[in-house]
N, C-alpha and C positions, 0 to 999 in steps of 0.2 A: 427857311423851314427846317424843322428837325425831322430826320429820317426816323422810321419806326424804332430802330435799335436805340438811337440816341434819346428818343422820347421816353422809351422804357427805362433807360439808365437814369434819366432825370427823375422819373417817378419813384424809383426804388433807391434814390440817393446814392448813386454811383457816378463818379466823374471820370471822364476820359482825359488822362494827362498824356498827350501825344499818343503813343500806341500802348499805354499802360492803363489799367483800370484801378481807380482809387476810391474807396468808400468815403463818403462825406464825413463819416464819423472820425476818420483819421485827422481831418482838418480841425474838427472840434476839439479833439484830444490835444493836438499840437497847439492850438490857441490857448487852451487851459494851461498847458505847461509853459508856453512862451510868455504869457501875461505875468506869471509869477516872477520870471527872470527880468522882464522889463520893469516891473515895480521895484525890484531889488536894485536894478541899475539906476532907475530914476531917483531913488532915495539916496544912493551914493553920490549922484550928481548934485543934489540939493544940499546934502550934509557935508560932503567931503570935496566938492568942486570937481569931481571926475567928469571929464568930457569924453564921451564914448565915440569909438570909430567902429566900422563894420568888423574889422579883425578882432577888436577887443570884445565886441558882442559875441562873436563866434567862439572866442576863447572861453568866455563865461558859459556859453551853452555846452561846450565840450567838458568844462569842469562839472557841470550839473547833470550831464546826460546819463552817467553811470551805466554804460553799456559798452562792453569791450568789442562789440561788432561795429562800433561807430568810428568812422574816420576822425570825426571831431574829438572823440574821446582820446584817441592816441596823439593827435596833434596837440591838444591841450596838455596832455601828460608830458610830452617831450618839448613843450614850448615852441612849437612850429606854427608860425602865423598862417592863417588862411584868409586870403583877400577875396572880397566879394563886392566889387564896385556897384553892382546892380541889386544890392540886397533888398531894396524896397520893391522890386519887381517880382511879385509872387506872394506866397503865403505869409512870409515874414512881414512884407510891406502891408498886407491886409491887417495883420495883428497890430502893427505900429499905428496904422491909420485909425483903427477902432479904439485903440488905447489912448490916442490923442484927445478923444472926446471924454474919456473917463478921467484922464489926468493930463492936463496940458503942460507943455514946456520941456518935453524930452528933446535932447540935442544929439544928433548923430553927425559927427565931423568927418567928412570924406578926405579933407586935406591931410589929416594925419596919415592915412593909408597910402595916398599917392606919394607922399614924401618917404615913407618907410619902404615901399616897394621899389621906387626908383633908386633910392640910395643903396638898397641891397644889391641892385644890379650894378650900380656904378662902382661899388667897392669890391665886387666879386673878382677873384683872380681869373676864374673861368666861368662862363655862363652858358647853360644849355636850356633849350626850350623843348618840352615834350607836351604838345598841345592837343587835347582831345576835344573835338568840336570846333565851333567858330564863334563869330559875333564878338560880344564884349570881351569875353575871356581871352580870345586869340589876340585881339588888338591890344588889350591892356598889357599883356605879358610882353608882346613884341615891342610895344611903345616904351616900356621900361628899359628894354635893351637898347633902344635908340640913345638913351642917356649915357651909354658906355661905348658908343660907336659900333654896336651890334653884338649879337650872341655868337658864341664860338661853335655851338652845336645846335641843330634844329631838326625836329621831326614834327610834322603836322599830320593829324589823323582826322579826317572828316569826309563827308560825301559831297560837299559843295563843289560846284564847277566854276571856273573863272569867267565864263561867257556873260554872266549877268552883272558883273562889276561889283559883286558883294565882297566884303572883307573876308568872309568865311571861305569864299572860293579862290581868293588870291593865292598864288603859288609862292614858294620861297624867293623866287626871282624878284617879285614885287617888294618883299621885305628888304632884299639886298639894295634895291634902288633907294630906299629910305634910310639905309644905315641901321636897320633893325637886326639884320644878319650881316656879319662881316663878309666882305667880298672874298677874303681868303679863308673863310670858314670851311670846315671839313664836310663836304658833300651834304648840304641841307636836303631833306627829303620830304615829300608830301605823299602820304598813302591815302588813296581814294577808297575808303572802306568805312563801315559802321564801327565806331570806336570800341563799343563793348564786346565786339566779336574779336577784333585783332589785338587789342591792348593786353588781354591775359596771355596771349601767345607770345607777344613781345617780352613781357615780364618773365615768362617761364624760360625763355631762351637767353635772357640777359641778366637782369638783377637777381632773380631767384636762383638761376643756375650758379652764379658766382657765390651767393650767400650759402646755399646748401652745399656747394662744393667745398667751401672753406670750413664749414662745420664738419663735413665728412673727413677732411684732412686732419682737422683738429682732434677728431675722435680717435683717428689712427695714432696720432702723436700724443694723445692723452692731454691735450691743452684744454683748460676750462673754456667752455663756449661763452661764458660771461665776458671774456676778454675780447671776443670778436664783435666789433661794432662797425 
């Protein structure tokens, strides 16, 4: 049964996404934008033989999004792959499903991405995992590090507990037993906290602190900031 609040949200076309409120119009606008990209990709598949993977699709979306506030925009601009093994679980999957009735034959090849992700881990001189949340993303990243006998540095941030046997709740010790984190790695850590609360604080006291510190030092020495990468 729907509670009164949820019933009202349904009537006024507002969806609850976890603890967020999302107007249904957003999904309609996303579908309209996404269908154009899918059509473009499908045409390239038919005419040029391109076989798409989730990371290639996300790259194309980043190329088309034209919004500097988007993570996809900057990842595409800097040629940084974004992997999404469960890409069909959600709004993008809904669009692909509906599009398959309008135009059949679109191929999404997951094997390309598992090969790219795993070989990236295998050939890395050092590997670190900073995992926000759990489930597929946590396991997928950790499993890639299994291919290189474990990550060198690991930080988990989520609210899941180990008592229910979930992968999200598993501690770094569990990953060490699999070889996903090296036994001699430097103090793997799990932080039991809501990720969007703690992650900005971690960034502010680590990555951002060093980047802004270097820029400040460069300003004093009159070194062009463009050389700082």
